[in-house]
N, C-alpha and C positions, 0 to 999 in steps of 0.2 A: 430524503435520506441522503446524507453525505457521506461517500466513501472515499477517503483521501489516503494517499500514499504517506509514508513517515515524512513529517515537516521539520524542518531545521528551525529550532526555537533556542533561546538563551536560558533555559530553565536551569542548567546547572549553576549559573551564577547567582541565581537568588534563591536556591534550594537551601534548606535549614540543615544544620548538623545535630549532633546529639547534645551540645552545649547550647544553652538558651540564649537567644539574641544573635548567635553566629552563624554566618551564611557560608555556603560552600565555596563561592567565589571563583570557580574555575569556567573557563570558556567551553561551550560546546563544540566538539570538532566539526569543522566543515566537511560535508561528504558531497559528492557528485549524485548521490543515490536519493537525496533529500530535497524536497521542494521548500523553498524559503517560505517563511510565514507570510511575508508581504504579498507573494505571488498566490499562495493559497487563499487568503482573505480576499484577494481581487477576484479570484475565480468564483468563490463562494458568493460574493456581492453581485456579480454579474448573473449567477445562477438563480439567486433569490429576486432579483429586479425581473427576470424572465419568467418568474413562478414555475420553475423546473421542480418537480416531484423527487427526482433522483439524479445526482451527480456524480461522476467518478473523476477523481483527479489523481492522474498517475502518469508516468512515463510510457511511451508507447510500448515496448516489449511486455511489460508487466500487465498493462491494460489489455493488450491483445489476448494474451494467454488466459486470463481471468474471464474476459468477454467470452472466448470461444468454449471454454469450460462451462460456464454458466449457461449459455444459450444453445450449445450442443452436447448435450450430456453423454452422447454415445462416443464422443471423441476419445476419452481415455481408453475404452475398449478397443477402438480402431488402433490406437497407440500400441496397446498390448499385442495385438495380431501381428503388427508390422516388425516388432522387434523379437518374435518368436514365442510368446506367451499364449497359453491357451486361456480361454474365458475363466476358468476358476483360478487362474494365477499359476498354474503349473507349467512345466516345459512341455512343449509338443514332443510327440514320439514319432 
C-alpha cells in the first residue's frame, strides 16, 4: 500500500476543456507542501525494490501526526482532556 502526500504534477497543462481537442495549457502552481513527482517516483521505486508492503511518503510534521493517531488511538482522548474537554465532548464542570 502506498500512502503519498499531494504530489506536484503538470496535470493542468495536459487537461482537456469542454472544446474537443483543446487543452487547458496552464502550469500547476509550485507549492512547498507538495512532493515532486520525480522524488515520489524514486521513493516508490526504492520501496518496491526492497519489497515493502506499506510505504508512507510525506513531510515530517504530517507523517508524525498521522503515525501517532494511527498507532496510539487513545491520543485524541488525551488531547481532549488536556484542553479541558470531557470524554463525551462536553465542557468540564
